[in-house]
N, CA, C and O of each residue as an XYZ file, in Angstrom:
532
protein
N     -32.379    -33.864    -87.434
C     -31.694    -32.640    -88.630
C     -30.678    -32.281    -88.849
O     -30.064    -31.477    -88.148
N     -30.280    -32.790    -89.855
C     -28.201    -31.913    -89.567
C     -28.438    -30.421    -90.272
O     -29.431    -30.420    -90.999
N     -27.803    -29.283    -90.213
C     -27.619    -27.773    -90.985
C     -26.587    -27.127    -91.442
O     -25.849    -27.052    -90.460
N     -26.131    -26.674    -92.212
C     -24.953    -26.574    -92.719
C     -24.968    -25.091    -91.936
O     -26.100    -24.636    -91.777
N     -23.981    -24.369    -91.483
C     -24.213    -23.244    -90.642
C     -22.887    -22.347    -91.625
O     -21.813    -22.930    -91.780
N     -23.023    -21.401    -92.032
C     -22.017    -20.227    -92.419
C     -21.090    -19.816    -91.559
O     -21.714    -20.351    -90.642
N     -20.332    -19.437    -91.108
C     -19.405    -17.581    -90.544
C     -18.700    -17.092    -91.543
O     -17.955    -17.550    -92.410
N     -19.227    -15.737    -91.131
C     -17.860    -15.291    -91.429
C     -17.684    -13.995    -90.539
O     -18.326    -13.886    -89.495
N     -16.948    -13.171    -90.897
C     -16.368    -11.850    -90.578
C     -16.841    -10.233    -91.108
O     -16.241     -9.310    -91.659
N     -17.869    -10.392    -90.749
C     -18.871     -8.620    -91.562
C     -19.635     -9.232    -92.708
O     -20.853     -9.168    -92.878
N     -18.855     -9.759    -93.376
C     -19.665     -9.533    -94.929
C     -20.957    -10.804    -95.089
O     -21.453    -11.015    -96.196
N     -21.415    -11.607    -93.815
C     -22.426    -12.136    -94.586
C     -24.053    -11.318    -94.670
O     -24.899    -12.182    -94.441
N     -24.492    -10.411    -94.838
C     -25.225     -9.782    -95.190
C     -25.079     -9.722    -96.889
O     -25.908    -10.173    -97.680
N     -23.961     -9.130    -97.190
C     -22.874     -9.176    -98.551
C     -23.524    -10.634    -99.112
O     -24.475    -10.503    -99.883
N     -22.981    -12.363    -98.708
C     -23.056    -13.321    -98.457
C     -24.703    -14.101    -98.917
O     -25.014    -15.171    -99.440
N     -25.394    -13.025    -98.447
C     -27.109    -13.875    -97.936
C     -27.654    -13.349    -99.489
O     -28.255    -14.030   -100.320
N     -27.173    -11.691    -99.608
C     -28.362    -11.960   -101.251
C     -26.542    -12.356   -102.194
O     -26.568    -12.960   -103.266
N     -26.006    -12.178   -101.947
C     -25.553    -13.004   -103.111
C     -26.239    -14.397   -103.146
O     -26.985    -14.644   -104.093
N     -26.038    -15.319   -102.181
C     -26.106    -16.434   -102.566
C     -27.963    -16.715   -102.616
O     -28.351    -17.783   -103.091
N     -29.045    -15.641   -102.076
C     -30.365    -14.891   -102.445
C     -30.086    -15.198   -104.015
O     -30.528    -16.269   -104.431
N     -29.522    -14.512   -104.757
C     -29.553    -13.841   -106.130
C     -29.430    -15.043   -106.918
O     -30.176    -15.301   -107.863
N     -28.221    -15.978   -106.412
C     -26.826    -16.860   -107.329
C     -28.085    -18.374   -107.298
O     -28.310    -19.111   -108.258
N     -28.380    -18.420   -106.651
C     -28.817    -19.937   -106.232
C     -30.130    -20.260   -106.122
O     -30.677    -21.353   -106.265
N     -30.831    -18.599   -105.701
C     -32.665    -18.670   -105.729
C     -32.650    -19.183   -103.931
O     -32.850    -20.337   -103.554
N     -32.468    -18.430   -103.356
C     -32.398    -19.079   -101.972
C     -33.354    -18.041   -101.143
O     -33.271    -16.851   -100.841
N     -34.353    -19.146   -100.915
C     -36.007    -18.553   -100.869
C     -35.929    -18.028    -99.007
O     -34.855    -18.021    -98.406
N     -37.250    -17.634    -98.347
C     -38.172    -17.676    -97.457
C     -35.979    -17.177    -96.526
O     -35.272    -17.969    -95.903
N     -35.798    -16.337    -96.719
C     -34.504    -15.604    -96.008
C     -35.590    -14.704    -94.575
O     -36.554    -13.952    -94.427
N     -34.265    -15.689    -93.603
C     -34.807    -14.335    -92.550
C     -33.361    -14.276    -91.594
O     -32.766    -15.236    -91.104
N     -33.108    -13.219    -91.529
C     -32.207    -11.701    -90.275
C     -32.252    -11.785    -88.908
O     -33.119    -11.330    -88.163
N     -31.435    -12.289    -88.677
C     -31.300    -11.149    -86.164
C     -30.184    -10.412    -86.825
O     -29.765    -10.711    -87.943
N     -29.811     -9.632    -86.241
C     -29.041     -8.625    -86.511
C     -28.124     -8.766    -85.210
O     -28.322     -9.785    -84.549
N     -27.451     -8.153    -84.895
C     -26.695     -8.765    -83.355
C     -26.998     -7.764    -82.450
O     -26.967     -8.052    -81.253
N     -27.445     -6.015    -82.993
C     -28.326     -5.289    -82.152
C     -29.582     -6.189    -81.804
O     -29.751     -6.251    -80.586
N     -30.545     -6.931    -82.576
C     -31.749     -7.345    -82.644
C     -31.239     -7.858    -80.822
O     -31.979     -7.167    -80.122
N     -30.885     -8.200    -80.450
C     -30.555     -9.729    -79.328
C     -30.683     -9.025    -77.745
O     -30.438     -7.819    -77.716
N     -30.934     -9.476    -76.841
C     -31.155     -8.550    -75.666
C     -29.949     -8.505    -75.606
O     -29.137     -8.976    -76.402
N     -29.660     -7.587    -74.079
C     -28.976     -7.076    -74.484
C     -28.776     -8.844    -72.603
O     -29.491     -9.700    -72.080
N     -27.538     -8.367    -72.492
C     -26.057     -9.396    -71.691
C     -25.065     -8.633    -71.028
O     -24.369     -7.909    -71.740
N     -24.945     -8.642    -70.312
C     -23.539     -7.923    -69.523
C     -23.156     -8.253    -69.527
O     -22.170     -7.629    -69.135
N     -22.613    -10.325    -69.975
C     -21.681    -11.078    -69.687
C     -20.982    -11.443    -71.248
O     -19.926    -12.002    -71.545
N     -22.278    -10.751    -72.228
C     -21.445    -10.744    -73.954
C     -21.943     -9.144    -74.493
O     -22.888     -8.765    -75.183
N     -20.880     -8.480    -73.852
C     -21.867     -7.210    -74.289
C     -21.960     -7.270    -75.893
O     -22.146     -8.486    -75.938
N     -21.971     -6.914    -77.129
C     -22.049     -6.390    -78.231
C     -21.080     -4.622    -78.448
O     -21.458     -3.484    -78.171
N     -19.422     -5.263    -79.205
C     -18.714     -4.326    -79.430
C     -19.813     -3.200    -80.742
O     -20.115     -3.845    -81.746
N     -20.216     -2.055    -80.731
C     -20.811     -1.705    -81.539
C     -20.684     -1.748    -82.685
O     -21.729     -1.636    -83.325
N     -19.104     -1.964    -83.638
C     -18.864     -2.666    -84.410
C     -18.995     -3.906    -85.346
O     -18.449     -4.493    -86.280
N     -19.980     -3.930    -84.570
C     -20.855     -5.599    -84.748
C     -22.533     -5.441    -84.649
O     -23.398     -6.302    -84.809
N     -22.661     -3.977    -84.319
C     -24.241     -3.948    -83.561
C     -25.125     -4.550    -85.465
O     -26.317     -4.785    -85.268
N     -24.745     -4.763    -86.906
C     -25.196     -4.032    -87.750
C     -24.661     -5.048    -88.408
O     -25.105     -5.211    -89.544
N     -23.531     -6.060    -87.905
C     -23.970     -8.014    -88.403
C     -24.543     -8.222    -88.514
O     -25.584     -7.574    -88.405
N     -24.372     -9.785    -88.971
C     -25.930    -10.974    -88.767
C     -25.737    -11.554    -87.898
O     -24.654    -12.131    -88.004
N     -26.517    -11.860    -86.477
C     -26.336    -13.447    -85.671
C     -26.678    -13.851    -85.710
O     -26.216    -14.884    -85.223
N     -28.163    -13.993    -86.323
C     -28.672    -15.391    -87.116
C     -29.456    -15.229    -88.357
O     -30.466    -14.536    -88.473
N     -28.723    -16.142    -89.535
C     -29.623    -15.807    -90.657
C     -30.159    -17.080    -91.755
O     -29.316    -17.203    -92.643
N     -30.970    -17.755    -91.877
C     -31.628    -19.222    -92.458
C     -32.169    -18.752    -93.870
O     -32.987    -17.833    -93.828
N     -31.928    -19.106    -94.751
C     -32.802    -19.327    -96.644
C     -32.661    -20.481    -96.541
O     -31.794    -21.034    -95.865
N     -33.598    -21.062    -97.280
C     -33.481    -22.020    -97.814
C     -32.677    -22.635    -99.210
O     -33.455    -22.622   -100.163
N     -31.348    -23.157    -99.561
C     -31.673    -23.506   -100.755
C     -31.762    -24.894   -101.269
O     -31.442    -25.886   -100.613
N     -32.424    -24.911   -103.041
C     -32.044    -25.721   -103.020
C     -32.716    -27.368   -102.318
O     -32.266    -28.477   -102.605
N     -34.107    -27.023   -101.174
C     -34.763    -27.591   -100.714
C     -34.122    -28.170    -99.096
O     -34.578    -29.049    -98.365
N     -32.661    -27.108    -98.879
C     -31.950    -27.813    -97.584
C     -31.992    -26.153    -97.272
O     -31.818    -25.173    -97.997
N     -32.318    -26.322    -95.790
C     -32.016    -24.747    -94.569
C     -30.602    -24.391    -94.636
O     -29.948    -25.356    -94.238
N     -30.350    -24.062    -94.749
C     -28.588    -23.579    -94.759
C     -28.649    -22.351    -93.198
O     -29.739    -21.811    -93.013
N     -27.912    -22.132    -92.566
C     -27.586    -21.131    -91.810
C     -26.538    -20.540    -92.168
O     -25.738    -20.989    -92.988
N     -26.362    -18.466    -91.030
C     -25.262    -18.227    -91.618
C     -25.479    -17.168    -90.038
O     -26.229    -17.239    -89.064
N     -24.346    -16.207    -90.485
C     -24.004    -15.577    -89.074
C     -22.918    -14.988    -89.308
O     -22.019    -15.592    -89.893
N     -22.749    -13.524    -88.852
C     -21.306    -13.055    -88.527
C     -20.325    -13.553    -87.112
O     -20.920    -13.450    -86.039
N     -19.205    -13.960    -87.067
C     -18.784    -14.048    -86.405
C     -18.096    -13.346    -85.865
O     -17.337    -12.948    -86.748
N     -17.555    -12.449    -84.072
C     -16.322    -12.358    -83.976
C     -14.510    -13.218    -83.986
O     -13.509    -12.505    -84.044
N     -14.406    -14.732    -83.922
C     -13.760    -15.104    -84.150
C     -13.100    -14.462    -85.818
O     -13.832    -14.307    -86.796
N     -11.740    -14.197    -85.809
C     -11.193    -14.342    -86.482
C     -12.059    -16.004    -87.861
O     -12.532    -17.079    -87.491
N     -11.934    -15.543    -89.123
C     -12.445    -17.320    -89.744
C     -11.805    -16.626    -90.783
O     -11.423    -15.505    -91.118
N     -11.876    -18.102    -91.235
C     -10.082    -18.812    -92.244
C     -10.966    -18.828    -93.519
O     -12.193    -18.921    -93.466
N     -10.326    -18.740    -94.550
C     -11.171    -19.781    -95.960
C     -11.033    -20.899    -95.557
O      -9.979    -21.300    -95.062
N     -12.451    -21.851    -95.749
C     -12.004    -23.370    -95.481
C     -12.484    -23.731    -94.128
O     -12.805    -24.910    -93.977
N     -12.603    -22.851    -93.018
C     -12.628    -23.746    -92.419
C     -14.173    -22.642    -91.773
O     -13.972    -22.524    -90.564
N     -15.329    -21.980    -92.098
C     -16.501    -21.301    -92.491
C     -17.458    -21.949    -91.772
O     -18.091    -21.316    -90.926
N     -17.607    -22.751    -91.906
C     -18.631    -24.049    -91.760
C     -18.663    -24.861    -90.701
O     -17.646    -25.347    -90.205
N     -20.094    -25.108    -90.190
C     -20.246    -25.595    -88.978
C     -21.159    -27.014    -89.498
O     -21.123    -27.090    -90.726
N     -21.735    -27.826    -89.035
C     -23.158    -28.591    -89.159
C     -23.714    -27.871    -86.999
O     -23.195    -27.734    -85.892
N     -24.866    -27.698    -87.620
C     -26.321    -27.678    -86.778
C     -26.595    -28.662    -86.803
O     -26.626    -29.260    -87.879
N     -27.001    -29.425    -85.323
C     -27.555    -30.536    -85.499
C     -28.387    -30.145    -84.341
O     -27.759    -29.885    -83.315
N     -29.931    -30.032    -84.293
C     -31.136    -30.146    -83.895
C     -31.782    -31.659    -82.582
O     -32.183    -32.754    -82.977
N     -31.691    -31.224    -81.060
C     -32.187    -31.751    -81.066
C     -34.016    -31.674    -79.391
O     -34.398    -30.608    -78.908
N     -34.413    -32.581    -79.143
C     -35.420    -32.474    -78.546
C     -34.783    -32.455    -77.429
O     -33.575    -32.566    -77.638
N     -34.972    -32.389    -76.625
C     -34.000    -32.035    -75.086
C     -32.900    -32.055    -74.509
O     -31.932    -32.527    -75.105
N     -32.809    -31.687    -73.560
C     -31.769    -31.314    -73.097
C     -30.811    -31.981    -73.124
O     -29.862    -31.745    -73.872
N     -30.858    -32.846    -72.403
C     -30.851    -34.648    -72.319
C     -29.481    -34.950    -72.793
O     -28.398    -35.328    -72.347
N     -30.142    -34.541    -74.114
C     -29.633    -35.058    -75.658
C     -28.324    -34.471    -75.776
O     -27.240    -35.054    -75.772
N     -28.573    -33.208    -75.885
C     -27.552    -31.988    -77.162
C     -26.667    -32.200    -75.200
O     -25.479    -32.134    -75.514
N     -26.687    -32.388    -73.622
C     -25.793    -32.514    -72.631
C     -24.410    -33.924    -73.635
O     -23.277    -33.895    -74.114
N     -25.453    -34.841    -73.454
C     -25.042    -36.004    -74.184
C     -24.194    -35.608    -74.967
O     -23.193    -34.999    -74.587
N     -24.573    -36.023    -76.810
C     -24.057    -35.425    -78.209
C     -22.625    -34.952    -78.087
O     -21.611    -35.446    -78.580
N     -22.823    -33.451    -77.009
C     -21.687    -32.505    -76.401
C     -20.712    -32.746    -75.416
O     -19.640    -32.142    -75.394
N     -20.940    -33.339    -74.853
C     -19.871    -34.154    -74.791
C     -19.017    -35.503    -75.096
O     -17.796    -35.657    -75.072
N     -19.680    -36.095    -75.284
C     -18.990    -36.986    -76.577
C     -18.945    -36.371    -78.429
O     -19.189    -37.187    -79.318
N     -18.670    -35.162    -78.715
C     -18.413    -34.959    -79.496
C     -16.551    -33.818    -79.198
O     -15.831    -33.178    -79.964
N     -16.516    -34.079    -77.931
C     -16.186    -32.299    -76.815
C     -14.763    -33.949    -76.765
O     -13.711    -33.512    -76.298
N     -14.686    -34.920    -76.992
C     -13.514    -35.564    -76.516
C     -12.519    -35.370    -76.903
O     -12.642    -35.457    -78.125
N     -11.506    -35.141    -76.668
C      -9.807    -34.599    -77.417
C     -10.449    -33.836    -78.281
O      -9.615    -33.505    -79.124
N     -11.551    -33.344    -78.551
C     -12.155    -31.540    -79.526
C     -11.704    -30.359    -78.574
O     -10.903    -30.434    -77.642
N     -12.375    -29.297    -79.004
C     -12.340    -28.684    -78.764
C     -12.871    -27.630    -78.985
O     -12.865    -26.964    -80.020
N     -13.874    -27.232    -76.964
C     -15.203    -26.289    -76.925
C     -15.023    -25.027    -77.245
O     -13.966    -24.591    -76.788
N     -15.711    -24.178    -77.921
C     -15.274    -22.840    -79.869
C     -16.602    -22.199    -77.981
O     -16.268    -21.462    -77.053
N     -17.728    -22.803    -78.174
C     -18.520    -22.303    -77.496
C     -19.348    -22.897    -75.488
O     -20.501    -22.490    -75.344
N     -18.945    -23.467    -74.618
C     -19.643    -23.774    -73.378
C     -21.491    -24.122    -73.740
O     -22.348    -23.498    -74.366
N     -21.489    -25.450    -72.965
C     -22.680    -25.586    -73.439
C     -23.646    -24.737    -72.240
O     -23.671    -25.047    -71.049
N     -24.292    -23.789    -72.763
C     -25.533    -23.605    -71.799
C     -26.661    -22.601    -72.382
O     -26.995    -22.292    -73.526
N     -26.984    -22.324    -71.426
C     -28.795    -21.992    -72.250
C     -28.699    -20.350    -72.201
O     -28.333    -19.432    -71.467
N     -29.238    -20.595    -73.394
C     -28.946    -19.469    -74.478
C     -30.622    -18.287    -74.655
O     -31.718    -18.753    -74.345
N     -30.500    -17.076    -75.087
C     -32.165    -16.543    -75.456
C     -32.632    -17.535    -76.589
O     -33.466    -18.211    -75.987
N     -32.601    -17.827    -77.377
C     -32.935    -18.661    -78.470
C     -32.381    -20.307    -78.601
O     -31.960    -20.802    -79.647
N     -32.487    -20.977    -77.350
C     -32.208    -22.379    -77.517
C     -32.360    -22.186    -75.693
O     -32.052    -21.212    -75.006
N     -33.067    -23.776    -75.196
C     -32.585    -23.607    -73.126
C     -31.220    -24.424    -73.304
O     -30.434    -24.159    -72.394
N     -30.702    -25.396    -74.286
C     -29.608    -25.707    -73.408
C     -28.383    -25.464    -76.034
O     -28.665    -25.595    -77.225
N     -27.843    -25.289    -75.606
C     -26.665    -24.678    -76.759
C     -24.970    -24.700    -76.354
O     -24.404    -23.955    -75.554
N     -24.302    -25.925    -77.268
C     -22.980    -26.208    -77.138
C     -22.538    -26.146    -77.914
O     -22.588    -27.254    -78.448
N     -21.650    -25.009    -78.899
C     -20.381    -24.985    -79.804
C     -19.066    -26.333    -79.954
O     -18.975    -26.431    -78.730
N     -18.424    -26.992    -80.274
C     -17.643    -28.022    -80.409
C     -16.839    -28.448    -81.851
O     -17.349    -28.615    -82.958
N     -15.309    -28.574    -81.430
C     -15.002    -28.982    -83.108
C     -14.502    -29.654    -82.474
O     -13.956    -29.447    -81.390
N     -14.627    -30.674    -83.126
C     -14.163    -32.449    -82.935
C     -13.512    -32.658    -82.936
O     -12.735    -31.704    -82.954
N     -12.696    -34.321    -82.916
C     -11.133    -34.983    -83.667
C     -10.109    -34.430    -84.106
O      -8.908    -34.192    -83.986
N     -11.714    -34.230    -85.063
C     -11.311    -34.284    -86.784
C     -11.498    -32.877    -87.767
O     -11.395    -32.675    -88.977
N     -11.913    -31.799    -86.268
C     -11.963    -31.025    -86.333
C     -12.714    -30.375    -87.491
O     -12.408    -29.334    -88.073
N     -14.045    -31.404    -87.785
C     -15.245    -30.533    -87.796
C     -16.449    -30.171    -86.222
O     -16.881    -30.869    -85.305
N     -16.635    -28.360    -86.728
C     -17.388    -28.178    -86.186
C     -19.042    -28.281    -85.953
O     -19.838    -28.045    -86.862
N     -19.544    -28.769    -84.246
C     -20.619    -29.035    -83.904
C     -21.129    -28.253    -83.396
O     -20.561    -28.003    -82.333
N     -22.679    -27.157    -83.717
C     -23.295    -26.400    -83.185
C     -24.768    -27.745    -82.570
O     -25.594    -28.237    -83.339
N     -24.686    -28.018    -81.128
C     -25.599    -28.390    -80.493
C     -27.186    -27.949    -80.400
O     -26.424    -28.886    -80.637
N     -27.855    -27.750    -80.357
C     -28.711    -27.083    -79.513
C     -29.784    -27.803    -79.585
O     -29.972    -28.737    -80.364
N     -30.912    -27.170    -78.341
C     -32.234    -28.215    -78.015
C     -33.127    -27.213    -78.608
O     -32.797    -26.043    -78.414
N     -34.608    -27.516    -79.561
C     -35.308    -27.229    -80.005
C     -36.582    -26.863    -79.554
O     -37.434    -26.481    -80.355
């Protein structure tokens, strides 16, 4: 399954409320940065603690994921696609193929929410978040 993933720079909560209202979003789930387990390698700045780490909502039958990001967000470059694989080996394979002539946005590694995750922009400029579920 491929899931659209939309990033914001501090306005995700506002966008979630907007899409829920105007598009009839359902089954909204939200996790904030302050809810994540502490990680000394990735400290959360105080100004981001109330930002959205990850949210999901179903819009017209499609699950859409959302988050606030620490990176600058450029209009038109806010959407990536999240693809779920059942094994870490499949994640590694897809990630390594997509990164050829592309750009690694987040190095492939285990995360608290997944045994293997990476984010890469392919050679065409499309962002892919590769996740082992």
